Each structure stands twice: as structure tokens, then as C-alpha cells.
DSSP file (Angstrom, degrees, kcal/mol; ACC not computed):
  #  RESIDUE AA STRUCTURE BP1 BP2  ACC     N-H-->O    O-->H-N    N-H-->O    O-->H-N    TCO  KAPPA ALPHA  PHI   PSI    X-CA   Y-CA   Z-CA
    1    1 A X              0   0    0      0, 0.0     2,-0.3     0, 0.0   137,-0.2   0.000 360.0 360.0 360.0 139.8   -8.4  -15.3   18.1
    2    2 A X  E     -A  137   0A   0    135,-3.6   135,-2.1     2,-0.0     2,-0.3  -0.712 360.0-160.8-104.6 157.5   -8.2  -11.5   17.6
    3    3 A X  E     -A  136   0A   0     -2,-0.3     2,-0.3   133,-0.2   133,-0.2  -0.979   4.3-169.1-137.1 155.1   -6.7   -9.6   14.7
    4    4 A X  E     -A  135   0A   0    131,-2.1   131,-2.4    -2,-0.3     2,-0.4  -0.995   2.3-172.0-142.3 139.9   -5.5   -6.0   14.3
    5    5 A X  E     +A  134   0A   0     -2,-0.3     2,-0.3   129,-0.2   129,-0.2  -1.000  11.2 161.0-138.2 135.6   -4.5   -4.1   11.2
    6    6 A X  E     -A  133   0A   0    127,-2.1   127,-2.8    -2,-0.4     2,-0.5  -0.985  28.0-139.3-151.6 143.2   -2.9   -0.6   10.8
    7    7 A X  E     -A  132   0A   0     -2,-0.3     2,-0.5   125,-0.2   125,-0.2  -0.898  15.2-153.2-101.2 131.1   -1.0    1.3    8.2
    8    8 A X  E     -A  131   0A   0    123,-2.9   123,-2.2    -2,-0.5     2,-0.4  -0.896  12.1-154.6-100.5 131.1    1.9    3.4    9.3
    9    9 A X  E     -A  130   0A   0     -2,-0.5     2,-0.4   121,-0.2   121,-0.2  -0.876  11.9-176.3-111.5 139.8    2.7    6.3    7.0
   10   10 A X  E     -A  129   0A   0    119,-3.2   119,-3.1    -2,-0.4     2,-0.7  -0.981  24.0-142.2-132.4 143.4    6.0    8.0    6.6
   11   11 A X  E     -A  128   0A   0     -2,-0.4     2,-0.6   117,-0.2   117,-0.2  -0.930  24.6-154.5-101.7 110.5    7.3   11.0    4.6
   12   12 A X        -     0   0    0    115,-1.8   114,-0.9    -2,-0.7   115,-0.4  -0.766  10.2-169.3 -92.2 120.1   10.7   10.0    3.5
   13   13 A X        +     0   0    0     -2,-0.6     2,-0.2   113,-0.2    -1,-0.1   0.735  66.6  46.9 -84.4 -24.2   12.9   13.0    2.9
   14   14 A X  S    S-     0   0    0      1,-0.1   112,-0.8   113,-0.1   113,-0.2  -0.693  85.8-113.4-114.7 167.7   15.8   11.3    1.1
   15   15 A X  S    S+     0   0    0     -2,-0.2   110,-2.1   110,-0.2     2,-0.4   0.915 107.9  27.8 -65.0 -42.6   16.0    8.8   -1.7
   16   16 A X  S    S+     0   0    0    108,-0.2     2,-0.3   107,-0.1   107,-0.2  -0.980  76.9 152.2-124.5 132.6   17.5    6.2    0.7
   17   17 A X  E     -E  122   0B   0    105,-2.1   105,-3.3    -2,-0.4     2,-0.5  -0.984  33.6-144.3-157.7 143.8   16.7    6.1    4.4
   18   18 A X  E     -E  121   0B   0     -2,-0.3     2,-0.5   103,-0.2   103,-0.2  -0.965  21.5-169.3-110.6 127.1   16.5    3.7    7.3
   19   19 A X  E     -E  120   0B   0    101,-2.7   101,-2.8    -2,-0.5     2,-0.8  -0.969  21.6-133.6-121.0 124.4   13.8    4.4    9.8
   20   20 A X  E     +E  119   0B   0     -2,-0.5    99,-0.2    99,-0.2     3,-0.2  -0.670  29.3 172.7 -75.0 111.5   13.5    2.6   13.2
   21   21 A X     >  +     0   0    0     97,-2.2     4,-2.4    -2,-0.8     5,-0.2   0.253  43.5 109.5-105.8  11.1    9.8    1.8   13.4
   22   22 A X  H  > S+     0   0    0     96,-0.8     4,-2.7     1,-0.2     5,-0.2   0.916  78.5  50.4 -54.6 -47.6   10.0   -0.4   16.5
   23   23 A X  H  > S+     0   0    0      1,-0.2     4,-2.0    -3,-0.2    -1,-0.2   0.887 110.6  50.6 -60.1 -36.4    8.2    2.2   18.7
   24   24 A X  H  > S+     0   0    0      2,-0.2     4,-2.0     1,-0.2    -1,-0.2   0.908 111.9  46.4 -65.7 -41.8    5.4    2.5   16.1
   25   25 A X  H  X S+     0   0    0     -4,-2.4     4,-2.3     2,-0.2    -2,-0.2   0.891 111.0  52.6 -68.4 -39.1    5.0   -1.3   16.0
   26   26 A X  H  X S+     0   0    0     -4,-2.7     4,-2.1    -5,-0.2    -1,-0.2   0.882 107.9  51.9 -63.1 -37.5    5.0   -1.4   19.8
   27   27 A X  H  X S+     0   0    0     -4,-2.0     4,-2.5    -5,-0.2    -2,-0.2   0.912 108.8  50.5 -63.8 -42.2    2.3    1.2   19.9
   28   28 A X  H  X S+     0   0    0     -4,-2.0     4,-2.1     1,-0.2    -2,-0.2   0.914 108.4  52.6 -60.0 -42.7    0.3   -0.9   17.5
   29   29 A X  H  X>S+     0   0    0     -4,-2.3     4,-1.1     1,-0.2     5,-0.5   0.905 109.7  48.0 -61.6 -42.3    0.8   -3.9   19.7
   30   30 A X  H  <5S+     0   0    0     -4,-2.1     3,-0.4     1,-0.2    -1,-0.2   0.917 111.8  50.2 -63.5 -43.4   -0.5   -1.9   22.7
   31   31 A X  H  <5S+     0   0    0     -4,-2.5    -2,-0.2     1,-0.2    -1,-0.2   0.839 106.4  56.7 -62.4 -33.4   -3.5   -0.7   20.7
   32   32 A X  H  <5S-     0   0    0     -4,-2.1    -1,-0.2    -5,-0.2    -2,-0.2   0.808  92.4-144.3 -70.4 -30.0   -4.3   -4.3   19.6
   33   33 A X  T  <5 +     0   0    0     -4,-1.1     2,-0.3    -3,-0.4    -3,-0.1   0.499  49.1 145.0  75.3   3.3   -4.6   -5.6   23.2
   34   34 A X      < +     0   0    0     -5,-0.5    -1,-0.3     1,-0.1     3,-0.1  -0.606  25.3 176.9 -79.4 130.8   -3.0   -8.9   22.0
   35   35 A X        +     0   0    0     -2,-0.3    73,-2.7     1,-0.3     2,-0.4   0.712  69.2  30.0-104.7 -29.1   -0.8  -10.5   24.6
   36   36 A X  S    S+     0   0    0     70,-0.2   102,-2.5    71,-0.2     2,-0.3  -0.992  93.4  61.9-136.4 125.3    0.3  -13.8   22.8
   37   37 A X  E    S-CB 105 137A   0     68,-1.9    68,-2.7    -2,-0.4     2,-0.3  -0.965  74.6 -57.3 164.4-145.5    0.6  -14.1   19.1
   38   38 A X  E     -CB 104 136A   0     98,-2.6    98,-2.4    -2,-0.3     2,-0.4  -0.975  27.7-151.1-138.1 148.0    2.5  -12.9   16.0
   39   39 A X  E     -CB 103 135A   0     64,-2.6    64,-2.5    -2,-0.3     2,-0.5  -0.986   7.7-162.1-121.3 132.1    3.1   -9.5   14.4
   40   40 A X  E     -CB 102 134A   0     94,-3.4    94,-2.8    -2,-0.4     2,-0.4  -0.942   7.1-175.9-109.1 131.8    3.7   -9.1   10.7
   41   41 A X  E     +CB 101 133A   0     60,-2.5    60,-2.2    -2,-0.5     2,-0.4  -0.981  12.9 169.9-128.1 118.4    5.2   -5.9    9.4
   42   42 A X  E     -CB 100 132A   0     90,-2.3    90,-2.9    -2,-0.4    58,-0.2  -0.977  35.4-113.4-136.5 147.9    5.6   -5.5    5.7
   43   43 A X  E     - B   0 131A   0     56,-2.3    88,-0.2    -2,-0.4     7,-0.1  -0.491  15.6-155.4 -71.0 139.7    6.5   -2.7    3.2
   44   44 A X  S    S+     0   0    0     86,-1.9     2,-0.4    -2,-0.2    87,-0.1   0.110  73.5  74.0-102.9  18.9    3.6   -1.7    1.0
   45   45 A X  S >  S-     0   0    0     85,-0.1     3,-1.4    54,-0.1    -2,-0.1  -0.996  76.9-135.1-135.6 139.7    6.0   -0.4   -1.7
   46   46 A X  T 3  S+     0   0    0     -2,-0.4    48,-0.1     1,-0.3    49,-0.1   0.551 105.6  52.2 -73.2  -8.9    8.1   -2.5   -4.1
   47   47 A X  T 3  S+     0   0    0     77,-0.1    76,-1.7    47,-0.1     2,-0.3   0.039 101.4  75.2-113.9  24.9   11.2   -0.3   -3.6
   48   48 A X  E <   -F  122   0B   0     -3,-1.4     2,-0.3    74,-0.2    74,-0.2  -0.900  59.8-155.9-134.9 162.8   11.1   -0.5    0.2
   49   49 A X  E     -F  121   0B   0     72,-2.8    72,-3.1    -2,-0.3     2,-0.4  -0.927  10.8-152.5-136.7 156.1   12.0   -3.1    2.8
   50   50 A X  E     +F  120   0B   0     48,-0.9     2,-0.3    -2,-0.3    70,-0.2  -0.998  33.3 153.2-127.2 130.6   11.2   -4.1    6.4
   51   51 A X  E     -F  119   0B   0     68,-1.9    68,-3.2    -2,-0.4     2,-0.5  -0.951  39.0-118.8-150.6 166.0   14.0   -5.9    8.3
   52   52 A X  E     +F  118   0B   0     -2,-0.3     2,-0.3    66,-0.2    66,-0.2  -0.945  50.7 117.9-113.8 130.4   15.3   -6.6   11.9
   53   53 A X  E     -F  117   0B   0     64,-1.9    64,-1.6    -2,-0.5     2,-0.2  -0.925  61.6 -53.0-166.2-168.9   18.7   -5.5   12.9
   54   54 A X        -     0   0    0     -2,-0.3     2,-1.4    62,-0.2    62,-0.1  -0.539  40.3-129.6 -82.3 142.7   20.8   -3.4   15.3
   55   55 A X        +     0   0    0     60,-0.4     2,-0.4    -2,-0.2    -1,-0.1  -0.637  60.0 133.6 -91.8  77.8   20.1    0.4   15.6
   56   56 A X    >>  -     0   0    0     -2,-1.4     4,-2.1     1,-0.1     3,-0.6  -0.987  54.3-142.2-133.4 121.4   23.7    1.4   15.2
   57   57 A X  H 3> S+     0   0    0     -2,-0.4     4,-2.2     1,-0.3     5,-0.2   0.830 101.0  54.3 -55.8 -38.5   24.7    4.3   12.8
   58   58 A X  H 3> S+     0   0    0      1,-0.2     4,-1.9     2,-0.2    -1,-0.3   0.903 109.6  48.1 -62.3 -40.6   28.0    2.6   11.6
   59   59 A X  H <> S+     0   0    0     -3,-0.6     4,-2.5     2,-0.2    -2,-0.2   0.891 108.6  54.6 -65.6 -39.8   26.0   -0.5   10.7
   60   60 A X  H  X S+     0   0    0     -4,-2.1     4,-2.2     1,-0.2    -2,-0.2   0.904 109.2  47.5 -61.2 -40.9   23.5    1.6    8.8
   61   61 A X  H  X S+     0   0    0     -4,-2.2     4,-2.8     2,-0.2    -1,-0.2   0.868 108.7  55.3 -67.6 -35.1   26.3    3.2    6.8
   62   62 A X  H  X S+     0   0    0     -4,-1.9     4,-2.8     2,-0.2     5,-0.2   0.911 107.3  49.8 -62.0 -41.9   27.6   -0.3    6.1
   63   63 A X  H  X S+     0   0    0     -4,-2.5     4,-3.0     2,-0.2     5,-0.3   0.947 111.7  48.5 -58.6 -48.4   24.2   -1.3    4.7
   64   64 A X  H  X S+     0   0    0     -4,-2.2     4,-2.1     1,-0.2    -2,-0.2   0.935 114.8  44.4 -58.2 -48.8   24.2    1.8    2.5
   65   65 A X  H  X S+     0   0    0     -4,-2.8     4,-1.6     2,-0.2    -1,-0.2   0.923 115.9  46.8 -63.3 -45.4   27.8    1.1    1.2
   66   66 A X  H  X S+     0   0    0     -4,-2.8     4,-2.2     1,-0.2    -2,-0.2   0.924 113.7  47.1 -64.8 -46.6   27.2   -2.6    0.7
   67   67 A X  H  X S+     0   0    0     -4,-3.0     4,-2.9    -5,-0.2    -1,-0.2   0.878 109.8  53.8 -64.4 -37.0   23.8   -2.1   -1.1
   68   68 A X  H  < S+     0   0    0     -4,-2.1    -1,-0.2    -5,-0.3    -2,-0.2   0.837 109.1  49.2 -68.3 -30.8   25.3    0.6   -3.3
   69   69 A X  H  < S+     0   0    0     -4,-1.6     3,-0.4    -5,-0.2    -2,-0.2   0.896 114.5  45.5 -70.3 -40.3   28.1   -1.8   -4.4
   70   70 A X  H  < S+     0   0    0     -4,-2.2     2,-0.2     1,-0.3    -2,-0.2   0.912 136.1   8.8 -68.6 -43.2   25.6   -4.5   -5.1
   71   71 A X  S  < S-     0   0    0     -4,-2.9    -1,-0.3    -5,-0.2    -2,-0.2  -0.672  80.5-157.8-141.2  79.8   23.2   -2.3   -7.1
   72   72 A X        -     0   0    0     -3,-0.4    -4,-0.1    -2,-0.2    17,-0.1  -0.310  16.3-136.0 -63.6 141.3   24.6    1.2   -7.7
   73   73 A X  S    S+     0   0    0     16,-0.1     2,-0.3    15,-0.1    16,-0.2   0.908  71.0  90.2 -62.0 -42.6   22.0    3.9   -8.4
   74   74 A X        +     0   0    0      1,-0.1     2,-0.1     2,-0.1    -1,-0.1  -0.863  63.6  40.6-120.2 151.0   24.0    5.4  -11.3
   75   75 A X    >   -     0   0    0     -2,-0.3     3,-1.8     4,-0.0     4,-0.2   0.425  68.8-161.0 -75.5 141.9   24.4    5.3  -14.1
   76   76 A X  G >  S+     0   0    0      1,-0.3     3,-1.6     2,-0.1     6,-0.3   0.789  84.4  71.3 -60.2 -27.5   20.6    4.9  -14.5
   77   77 A X  G 3  S+     0   0    0      1,-0.3    -1,-0.3     4,-0.1    -3,-0.1   0.609  78.6  76.7 -68.5 -11.2   21.1    3.5  -18.0
   78   78 A X  G <  S+     0   0    0     -3,-1.8     2,-0.5     2,-0.0    -1,-0.3   0.632  85.4  73.1 -74.2 -11.2   22.5    0.3  -16.6
   79   79 A X    X   -     0   0    0     -3,-1.6     3,-0.9    -4,-0.2     9,-0.1  -0.902  66.5-154.5-110.0 127.1   19.0   -0.9  -15.7
   80   80 A X  T 3  S+     0   0    0     -2,-0.5    -1,-0.1     1,-0.2    -2,-0.0   0.792  96.1  65.0 -64.4 -28.1   16.5   -2.1  -18.3
   81   81 A X  T >  S+     0   0    0      1,-0.2     2,-2.5     2,-0.1     3,-0.6   0.802  79.8  88.1 -62.1 -30.1   13.7   -1.1  -15.9
   82   82 A X  T <   +     0   0    0     -3,-0.9    -1,-0.2    -6,-0.3    -3,-0.1  -0.382  48.6 111.1 -79.4  69.1   14.7    2.6  -16.1
   83   83 A X  T 3  S+     0   0    0     -2,-2.5    -1,-0.2     0, 0.0    -2,-0.1   0.803  99.4   4.5-101.3 -47.8   12.6    3.6  -19.1
   84   84 A X  S <  S+     0   0    0     -3,-0.6     2,-0.3     0, 0.0    -2,-0.1   0.544 136.2  41.2-109.3 -14.8   10.1    5.9  -17.3
   85   85 A X        -     0   0    0     -4,-0.5     3,-0.1     1,-0.0     0, 0.0  -0.786  65.1-142.3-126.5 169.7   11.6    5.8  -13.8
   86   86 A X  S    S+     0   0    0     -2,-0.3     3,-0.2     1,-0.1    -4,-0.1  -0.137  74.1  96.5-123.0  38.2   15.1    5.8  -12.4
   87   87 A X     >  +     0   0    0      1,-0.1     4,-1.5    -6,-0.1     3,-0.4   0.085  32.8 119.5-119.9  24.4   14.7    3.3   -9.6
   88   88 A X  H  > S+     0   0    0      1,-0.2     4,-1.5     2,-0.2     3,-0.2   0.892  80.3  53.6 -55.1 -40.1   15.9    0.0  -11.0
   89   89 A X  H  > S+     0   0    0    -16,-0.2     4,-2.5     1,-0.2    -1,-0.2   0.867 102.7  57.7 -62.4 -36.6   18.5   -0.1   -8.2
   90   90 A X  H  > S+     0   0    0     -3,-0.4     4,-2.1     1,-0.2    -1,-0.2   0.864 103.2  53.0 -65.1 -36.6   15.8    0.4   -5.5
   91   91 A X  H  X S+     0   0    0     -4,-1.5     4,-1.6     2,-0.2    -1,-0.2   0.912 111.7  45.8 -63.1 -42.5   14.0   -2.7   -6.7
   92   92 A X  H  X S+     0   0    0     -4,-1.5     4,-1.8     2,-0.2    -2,-0.2   0.904 110.8  52.2 -68.5 -41.4   17.1   -4.8   -6.4
   93   93 A X  H  X S+     0   0    0     -4,-2.5     4,-2.2     1,-0.2    -1,-0.2   0.897 108.2  52.2 -62.1 -40.5   18.0   -3.4   -3.0
   94   94 A X  H  X S+     0   0    0     -4,-2.1     4,-2.2     1,-0.2    -1,-0.2   0.895 105.9  54.5 -61.6 -40.7   14.6   -4.2   -1.7
   95   95 A X  H  < S+     0   0    0     -4,-1.6    -1,-0.2     1,-0.2    -2,-0.2   0.896 111.0  45.5 -61.7 -39.8   15.0   -7.8   -2.9
   96   96 A X  H  < S+     0   0    0     -4,-1.8    -1,-0.2     1,-0.2    -2,-0.2   0.905 117.1  43.0 -68.7 -42.2   18.2   -8.2   -0.9
   97   97 A X  H  < S-     0   0    0     -4,-2.2    -2,-0.2    -5,-0.2    -1,-0.2   0.676 111.6-121.2 -84.6 -18.0   16.9   -6.6    2.3
   98   98 A X     <  -     0   0    0     -4,-2.2   -48,-0.9    -5,-0.2    -1,-0.1   0.036   3.5-107.7  97.4 156.0   13.5   -8.3    2.3
   99   99 A X  S    S-     0   0    0    -50,-0.2   -56,-2.3     1,-0.2     2,-0.3   0.818  84.8  -0.9 -90.1 -37.0    9.8   -7.4    2.2
  100  100 A X  E     -C   42   0A   0    -58,-0.2     2,-0.3   -51,-0.1   -58,-0.2  -0.913  51.0-137.3-150.9 169.6    8.6   -8.2    5.8
  101  101 A X  E     -C   41   0A   0    -60,-2.2   -60,-2.5    -2,-0.3     2,-0.4  -0.969   8.9-156.6-130.7 151.5    9.3   -9.4    9.2
  102  102 A X  E     -C   40   0A   0     -2,-0.3     2,-0.4   -62,-0.2   -62,-0.2  -0.999  18.3-177.4-124.0 130.3    7.3  -11.7   11.5
  103  103 A X  E     -C   39   0A   0    -64,-2.5   -64,-2.6    -2,-0.4     2,-0.2  -0.961  26.0-113.6-131.4 147.2    7.9  -11.5   15.2
  104  104 A X  E     -C   38   0A   0     -2,-0.4     7,-2.7     7,-0.4     2,-0.5  -0.476  21.0-146.6 -74.9 146.9    6.6  -13.3   18.2
  105  105 A X  E     +CD  37 110A   0    -68,-2.7   -68,-1.9     5,-0.2     2,-0.4  -0.982  22.5 173.7-114.8 122.6    4.4  -11.5   20.8
  106  106 A X  E >   - D   0 109A   0      3,-2.5     3,-1.5    -2,-0.5   -70,-0.2  -0.996  67.8  -8.4-133.1 127.7    4.8  -12.8   24.4
  107  107 A X  T 3  S-     0   0    0     -2,-0.4   -71,-0.2   -72,-0.3    -1,-0.1   0.845 128.9 -56.7  55.0  35.6    3.3  -11.1   27.4
  108  108 A X  T 3  S+     0   0    0    -73,-2.7     2,-0.3     1,-0.2    -1,-0.3   0.619 119.2  96.9  76.0  13.5    2.1   -8.2   25.3
  109  109 A X  E <  S-D  106   0A   0     -3,-1.5    -3,-2.5   -74,-0.4     2,-0.3  -0.926  85.2 -93.3-132.4 156.9    5.6   -7.3   24.0
  110  110 A X  E     -D  105   0A   0     -2,-0.3     2,-1.6    -5,-0.2    -5,-0.2  -0.540  38.5-133.3 -65.0 129.8    7.8   -8.0   21.0
  111  111 A X        +     0   0    0     -7,-2.7    -7,-0.4    -2,-0.3     2,-0.2  -0.613  49.3 155.7 -91.7  79.1    9.8  -11.1   21.9
  112  112 A X        -     0   0    0     -2,-1.6     2,-0.1     1,-0.1    -9,-0.0  -0.637  46.0-111.3-107.8 158.1   13.2   -9.8   20.7
  113  113 A X    >   -     0   0    0     -2,-0.2     3,-0.8     1,-0.1    -1,-0.1  -0.258  54.8 -84.0 -72.3 174.7   16.8  -10.4   21.4
  114  114 A X  T 3  S+     0   0    0      1,-0.2    -1,-0.1    -2,-0.1    -2,-0.0   0.754 123.9  26.6 -61.1 -29.7   18.8   -7.7   23.2
  115  115 A X  T 3  S+     0   0    0    -61,-0.0   -60,-0.4     2,-0.0    -1,-0.2   0.401  87.4 126.6-114.4   2.5   19.6   -5.5   20.1
  116  116 A X    <   +     0   0    0     -3,-0.8     2,-0.3   -62,-0.1   -62,-0.2  -0.420  27.3 165.2 -72.6 133.3   16.8   -6.3   17.7
  117  117 A X  E     - F   0  53B   0    -64,-1.6   -64,-1.9    -2,-0.2     2,-0.5  -0.957  35.2-117.2-139.5 155.2   14.9   -3.4   16.2
  118  118 A X  E     - F   0  52B   0     -2,-0.3   -97,-2.2   -66,-0.2   -96,-0.8  -0.839  33.4-168.1 -99.2 131.5   12.5   -3.2   13.3
  119  119 A X  E     -EF  20  51B   0    -68,-3.2   -68,-1.9    -2,-0.5     2,-0.6  -0.920  21.6-146.3-121.9 144.6   13.5   -1.0   10.4
  120  120 A X  E     -EF  19  50B   0   -101,-2.8  -101,-2.7    -2,-0.4     2,-0.6  -0.952  21.8-159.3 -99.7 121.2   11.8    0.4    7.4
  121  121 A X  E     -EF  18  49B   0    -72,-3.1   -72,-2.8    -2,-0.6     2,-0.5  -0.916   4.7-165.6-106.5 118.0   14.3    0.7    4.6
  122  122 A X  E     +EF  17  48B   0   -105,-3.3  -105,-2.1    -2,-0.6   -74,-0.2  -0.888  16.8 170.5-106.2 130.1   13.5    3.1    1.8
  123  123 A X  S    S+     0   0    0    -76,-1.7  -107,-0.1    -2,-0.5   -75,-0.1   0.368  80.0  32.0-119.6   1.0   15.4    3.0   -1.4
  124  124 A X  S    S+     0   0    0    -77,-0.3  -108,-0.2  -110,-0.1    -1,-0.2  -0.380  88.0 143.5-153.2  65.1   13.3    5.3   -3.7
  125  125 A X        +     0   0    0   -110,-2.1  -110,-0.2    -3,-0.2  -112,-0.1   0.456  21.3 115.8 -89.1-140.6   11.9    7.9   -1.3
  126  126 A X  S    S+     0   0    0   -114,-0.9     2,-0.3  -112,-0.8  -113,-0.2   0.745  83.3  61.8  72.2  30.5   11.2   11.6   -1.3
  127  127 A X  S    S-     0   0    0   -115,-0.4  -115,-1.8  -113,-0.2    -1,-0.3  -0.965  98.7 -62.1-164.5 174.9    7.4   11.0   -1.0
  128  128 A X  E     +A   11   0A   0     -2,-0.3     2,-0.3  -117,-0.2  -117,-0.2  -0.444  53.3 177.8 -69.5 137.8    4.9    9.4    1.4
  129  129 A X  E     -A   10   0A   0   -119,-3.1  -119,-3.2    -2,-0.1     2,-0.3  -0.914  11.1-147.6-136.6 162.0    5.3    5.7    2.0
  130  130 A X  E     -A    9   0A   0     -2,-0.3   -86,-1.9  -121,-0.2     2,-0.4  -0.941   8.0-157.9-138.8 159.2    3.5    3.1    4.1
  131  131 A X  E     -AB   8  43A   0   -123,-2.2  -123,-2.9    -2,-0.3     2,-0.5  -0.980  19.2-134.5-130.3 139.9    4.0   -0.1    6.1
  132  132 A X  E     -AB   7  42A   0    -90,-2.9   -90,-2.3    -2,-0.4     2,-0.5  -0.840  14.6-166.4 -96.9 132.5    1.3   -2.6    7.1
  133  133 A X  E     +AB   6  41A   0   -127,-2.8  -127,-2.1    -2,-0.5     2,-0.4  -0.985   9.7 177.9-115.7 122.1    1.2   -3.9   10.6
  134  134 A X  E     -AB   5  40A   0    -94,-2.8   -94,-3.4    -2,-0.5     2,-0.4  -0.993   3.7-174.6-126.6 124.7   -1.0   -7.0   11.1
  135  135 A X  E     +AB   4  39A   0   -131,-2.4  -131,-2.1    -2,-0.4     2,-0.4  -0.973   3.0 179.6-123.2 131.6   -1.2   -8.7   14.6
  136  136 A X  E     +AB   3  38A   0    -98,-2.4   -98,-2.6    -2,-0.4     2,-0.3  -0.975  32.1  76.0-129.4 146.6   -3.0  -11.9   15.3
  137  137 A X  E      AB   2  37A   0   -135,-2.1  -135,-3.6    -2,-0.4  -100,-0.2  -0.988 360.0 360.0 155.1-160.1   -3.3  -13.7   18.6
  138  138 A X              0   0    0   -102,-2.5  -101,-0.1    -2,-0.3    -1,-0.1   0.341 360.0 360.0-115.3 360.0   -5.1  -13.7   21.9
């Protein structure tokens, strides 16, 4: 069995942003040479998420609206966490959206349904962030 590991780095320009990282993960898969196996993609930051869904702008806005209702950013004083930071809401949003995805690799490709894409969800950005890609298989 072979394994491959790579960190993907992003400069997130806004506080909250969804980035389609499917092409980056597919590039990692090509670099790995693995044809059959599994790929793990996980956020390396406690205020970020990795998830699979449709790449549709209306849905992305629905995520933003829904998450903001669940854990509004302001007022910052509503979160006990916000003593030295103002990102209590980002921790909660990450918990809802998830830390990682695992996807099957078949014939050297991500074994996805027709609309599935991998996203990095950032909830406390404006700085460099990273994602771990780990691929195992043959």
C-alpha cells in the first residue's frame, strides 16, 4: 500500500469564504499515482471546515445565511470564548459543517456523484490557512 501527504495553503481574503478545492485534491491524486484507495481531506484550523456539496452560488449563500442564523458573528459579547479573540461563532460554524471528508478513489479518480465537489469553508479568515490531503491505496 502507498501513501501520499500534502498540505494545501490558501490566503483567505474575507472572514467567511467557501473555496472549491476539488481541482487541488484531484491534482494531489494525480501526483500520488494511487488508482484505488481513499482520500482524506481535513481542515488544519479549528475555525474551518471541509465538506462535500454542490458548487452552486445560491446554495453557498444559503449556507452563509443558515450558519449566521445558527451562530451569528455579532454581538461578539454573546460568546464566552471571545475574551482575546472574536471568533466564537467560527468555532460553532465549523462544528456544524464538519472537519473532514473521506472519498473513495476508483480508477485514479474521485468516485463522486454527479454534482459532488469538495469545499474548504473558512469562518475566521483574512490570513493564510491550510488543508491536509492524505491518500492511501494502491
